[in-house]
N, C-alpha and C positions, 0 to 999 in steps of 0.2 A: 195329197199332201208332199211337197215335197222330205229327201231324205235330210237334208239341216236343219229344215225342217225339226221338223220324226228330234235329232237330235240335240235340238235348243227343246224341248220341252224337257227333254229328257232332261239336260245341267239345270236344265230353271228348277227342274223335278228333285234333284240330286241335290243341290244349292239350297233350298228348299226341307229337306231334309234335316241337310246336316243343321242347318237353324234352331231347329226345334230341337233337336238333340244335342244342342248347345244351354238353351231355355231345360233342357231336362237335368239336365245336371246340377244345371247353375238353380237352378229348386231343389234340386238332391244332395247340391253341399250346405244350403241356410239349411234345411233341417237335422245332415250328421253332427253325430253329435262327439264321435271322438275326433280330431284334430288328424289325424290320420287317414282318416275317412273325408274333410273337408280337402281336402290336399289331393285326394284323387280323387276326386270328384270334379276341383275345379280345374285340372290341369286337360283331365275328358274334356272337360268344357272346353279349355283353349283348346281343343286337339281338332275337335269340330269345326275353327274358324278357321283354321287353319285350312281345314279338308274346302270350307267353304270360296275358303279364295285362291288355294289352286282347279276348282270348278268354276272360277269366274272367270280368270284365266285361256279357259279352254275355253268360255265359252265366249267370249271376247277375242280369242286365236278367229274361232269359226267366220266372224262378223264380218273380220279386215277384207 
């Protein structure tokens, strides 16, 4: 397997983990009892999506 293919696989895995993290934080936010907790968890969920987009940009550049 080529080095580029290995990097692509790792980037896909990283993006998948960020998306799962987003889902986890969203679920936790829905279960939170305090608004401060909800706000913090929703912020963390949004950050996971930012990370996933960054990983996607790196992946796209690699494929060029």
